[in-house]
C-alpha positions in Angstrom: -41.2 -14.2 -7.7 -40.9 -17.0 -5.1 -40.0 -19.5 -8.3 -37.3 -17.4 -9.1 -35.8 -17.3 -5.1 -36.2 -21.2 -5.3 -34.2 -21.8 -8.3 -31.5 -19.3 -7.3 -31.8 -21.1 -3.7 -31.0 -24.6 -5.1 -28.2 -23.6 -7.5 -25.3 -24.2 -5.2 -27.2 -27.1 -3.6 -27.9 -28.7 -7.2 -24.2 -28.3 -8.0 -23.3 -30.1 -4.7 -25.6 -33.0 -5.3 -24.8 -33.3 -9.2 -21.3 -32.4 -9.5 -19.4 -32.3 -6.3 -20.6 -35.5 -4.7 -19.7 -37.8 -7.6 -16.4 -36.5 -7.7 -15.8 -36.5 -3.8 -17.1 -40.2 -3.9 -14.6 -41.0 -6.9 -11.5 -39.3 -5.4 -12.0 -40.6 -1.8 -13.3 -43.9 -2.3 -16.5 -43.6 -0.4 -19.1 -46.3 -1.3 -21.7 -45.2 1.4 -23.4 -41.9 0.3 -24.1 -41.0 3.7 -20.3 -40.6 4.6 -19.8 -38.1 1.7 -18.3 -34.7 3.0 -21.0 -31.6 3.0 -21.5 -28.1 4.5 -23.5 -28.7 7.8 -24.0 -25.0 8.8 -22.5 -21.5 8.5 -22.0 -19.5 11.4 -21.6 -15.5 11.2 -20.2 -13.8 14.2 -19.7 -10.0 14.7 -17.9 -8.6 17.7 -19.6 -5.4 18.8 -17.9 -4.3 22.1 -18.6 -0.9 21.1 -22.3 -1.3 21.7 -21.5 -0.5 25.4 -20.5 2.9 24.6 -23.1 3.9 22.2 -26.7 2.5 22.1 -27.2 3.6 18.1 -24.5 1.1 17.1 -26.3 -2.0 18.0 -29.5 -1.8 15.9 -27.5 -0.5 13.0 -25.1 -3.4 13.3 -28.0 -6.0 13.8 -29.7 -4.6 10.6 -26.5 -4.9 8.6 -26.1 -8.5 9.9 -29.6 -9.5 9.1 -29.6 -8.3 5.7 -26.3 -10.0 5.0 -27.2 -13.4 6.1 -31.2 -13.2 5.4 -31.9 -13.8 9.2 -32.0 -12.1 12.4 -29.0 -12.4 14.5 -29.1 -13.2 18.4 -27.3 -11.0 20.7 -24.4 -12.7 22.5 -23.8 -11.5 26.3 -20.8 -11.6 28.4 -20.4 -14.5 30.3 -18.1 -13.1 33.1 -17.1 -9.5 34.2 -13.8 -8.3 33.3 -12.6 -4.9 35.0 -10.0 -4.2 32.8 -12.3 -3.5 29.6 -15.1 -2.0 31.5 -17.2 -5.4 30.8 -19.9 -6.5 33.0 -21.5 -10.0 33.0 -24.7 -9.9 30.8 -23.4 -6.9 28.8 -24.0 -7.2 25.0 -20.7 -8.0 23.0 -21.4 -9.9 19.9 -24.0 -10.7 17.2 -24.4 -14.3 15.9 -26.4 -16.1 13.2 -26.5 -19.7 12.2 -27.5 -20.2 8.7 -28.7 -23.9 7.6 -30.3 -25.3 4.5 -31.6 -22.9 1.8 -30.2 -19.6 3.4 -26.8 -21.4 3.8 -26.2 -22.3 0.2 -27.6 -18.7 -0.6 -25.1 -17.2 1.8 -22.1 -19.3 0.5 -22.8 -18.8 -3.3 -22.9 -14.9 -2.4 -19.5 -15.4 -0.4 -17.6 -17.3 -3.2 -18.8 -15.3 -6.2 -19.6 -11.8 -5.2 -18.2 -11.1 -1.7 -14.6 -12.6 -1.7 -13.6 -11.1 -5.5 -14.7 -7.7 -4.1 -12.1 -7.5 -1.2 -9.1 -5.3 -1.9 -5.8 -7.1 -2.6 -7.9 -10.4 -2.6 -5.3 -13.5 -3.8 -7.4 -16.1 -2.6 -8.7 -17.4 1.0 -5.9 -18.9 3.2 -5.5 -22.8 3.3 -4.3 -22.6 7.1 -7.5 -21.8 8.4 -8.9 -25.3 8.6 -9.4 -26.8 12.2 -8.5 -30.7 12.7 -12.2 -31.8 12.1 -12.4 -29.9 8.6 -14.0 -26.7 9.6 -12.9 -23.8 8.1 -13.1 -20.0 9.4 -12.6 -16.9 7.7 -12.2 -13.6 9.1 -13.2 -10.4 7.4 -12.0 -6.8 8.5 -15.0 -5.0 6.8 -18.8 -6.1 6.6 -19.2 -3.6 4.3 -18.1 -5.6 1.3 -21.4 -7.3 1.1 -23.6 -5.7 -1.3 -26.6 -5.8 0.8 -25.0 -3.0 3.1 -26.0 0.6 2.5 -22.8 2.5 3.0 -24.8 5.7 3.7 -26.5 4.2 6.7 -23.6 1.7 8.0 -22.2 3.3 11.3 -18.4 2.2 10.6 -16.9 -1.0 9.2 -17.0 -3.9 11.5 -14.9 -7.1 11.4 -16.8 -10.5 10.6 -15.9 -14.2 11.3 -17.5 -16.7 9.0 -17.0 -20.6 10.1 -18.1 -23.1 7.6 -18.7 -26.2 9.5 -18.4 -29.7 7.5 -18.7 -33.2 8.6 -15.4 -34.0 6.3 -13.7 -35.1 9.6 -10.2 -34.0 8.1 -8.9 -30.9 6.5 -8.0 -32.5 3.2 -11.4 -33.7 2.5 -13.0 -30.1 3.6 -10.6 -28.2 1.5 -11.6 -30.5 -1.7 -15.2 -30.1 -0.8 -15.0 -26.3 -0.6 -13.0 -25.8 -3.5 -15.2 -27.8 -5.8 -18.0 -25.8 -4.3 -16.3 -22.7 -5.6 -14.2 -21.3 -2.8 -11.3 -19.3 -4.3 -8.3 -20.4 -2.4 -4.8 -19.0 -2.6 -2.6 -20.7 -4.9 0.0 -23.1 -3.4 3.6 -22.6 -4.0 5.4 -25.4 -5.3 
């Protein structure tokens, strides 16, 4: 069983090393292999402001996010009190996981090949979600599109924010990196 997981885990990483790196080095004229753009980490965040009103939502969402990412999420606490929202400093407001290495590649492989095509009316990931350093952020309105989430046990669909952090230093290189890895971007109009 462990050998099967190892071969699955390295499939996207092997694709990166054997196919993507030579193409990126050739296209951008990169001579130093350490300067090749790569994915550094993936951060998955889920806002759970409703946790303050209902105590059973927290463990359910935490379990779902742990199943989605393969790693237990950390609870994020409010840093300031906001009376308008009934929020006190120190109250739980979100869940977050940071994926690196094998789990990161597993998650990206699942995201690109299974989850995004399952989205309703999906025409491709927006290309305008890059920041100036080449990091990509994707928002999803439902966490229930992931195959690990049991719809019978899920409390209600919750939104997710997935940030793919790269060392590309500009959006063009990052977009090319992600598209070579298999990210289904929307078709650009000509």
